[in-house]
N, C-alpha and C positions, 0 to 999 in steps of 0.2 A: 534597545530603547525604541519605543514606538514614535511615529511622527505625530506632531500636534494635530494636523488636519484629520488624521484617522480617529483620534479620540473625540473630536467634536462633531463628527458626522451625525446629522439629524437634529442638531441643536437648533438650527434655524427653523426647522419645521415645527418643533415643539414650541418655540417662542412665538411663531406665527399663530399656532393654534390657541395659545393662551391669550394673546393680544386680540385676535379676531373675535373671540367670545365677548370680550368687553366692548369692542367696537360695534358688533352686531346688536348688542343690548342697548348701547347708547343710541344707535340709529333707530331701533324699534321704539324706544321711549320718546325720541324726538318726533317721530311720525305720529305716535299715539297722542302726544301733547298737541300737535298741530291739528289732528282730527278733532280733539276735544274743543280746542279754541274755535275751529270752524263751526262746530256744532253750536257752541254758545252764540256765535255771531248769527247763525241761521235762525236759532230760536228767538233771539232778540229782534231780528228783522221781521220774522213772522208775527210776533206779538205786537210790534209797533204798527205793522200794516193792518192787522185785524182791528187794533184800537183806533187807528185813523178812520177805517171804514165804519166802525161803530160810533164814532163821534157824529157822523152825519146820518147814519141809519141805525139808531139805537133800538128800534122796536123789533128788528129781525135778528134774533139771536142765532138762528140756524145759518143765516147768511154770514154773520160775523165768524162763527165757528168754521164754516166752509172756507172763508177767506184765509183764516189762520192755517187750516190744514192744507190748503192749496199752496201757500208759501212754504210750508214745511216740505211738501212733496217736491217743490222746485229747488229748494236750497239745501235739503238735508244731505249730509255726507254719505249716506247709504241709500242707494236706490231702493225704493219700496219701504223705506222707513216710515212707519205710521206715527203720526203725531196725535196728540190729544189737546184740543183747545177748549177752554172753558171761559165763560163770561160771567162777571159778577157786576150787577147794577141794582139800583133801587127798584122797588116794585112798580110804582107809577113813575116812569122816566120823565124827568123835566129838564129843560135847558139849564146847564150849569151843574148837573149831577156828575159824579165821578163814574166812569166805566172802566173796569179792570179786566184785562184779557190775559190769561195764562196759557202758555204753550209748553208742552212736554213731549219729548221723544228720546229715543236711545240711538247711539251711534255704535259702530262696530268696535270691537275690542281687539287690538293687535297683541298687546301684552296681556296675558291672562291674569288679571287682577280680580280677587274676590270682591263681590259686592259693588261691581262697577255701577256708578250712579247714572240715572237717566238725567237728561239735560232739561231744565225747566227755567223759563224766563217769563216775566210778567211786565206788562205795560199798562199804565193808567192814563186816561185822557178825560177831558171835559166834554160832556155832551153839548154839541153846538147847534143841533137842528132836531126838531120834532116834526114829523110829517103832519100835514093839515088833518085835523080830526083826532090827533093824539095817537097813542099806541093801542 
């Protein structure tokens, strides 16, 4: 009759291999979710910052876009992540009009999921100031 320890040799290694796959997957998904959440926060902050700038300087769309892209570069979870900022406002801008800023960029993908979405956030503000002479 064989000893019990001889029959179960290697069982702990097999159990560890099976459990470690699940553990590594859970850790990777947690890091991926954290990165996605960070990206949403960065996009939201960049859109709000560009909208605040646009509330007092509504005539300079290029400067509003630059402000949004600058914030994406500062806050984005991936260095070198390029953002796209767009501005939507009425043709002749007046005090009290709505100004909408959208910021879109992509984060890195730890878990290879098909069709990984880009992150997009929008902020809307009221135009508070028109420079002397209008736009």
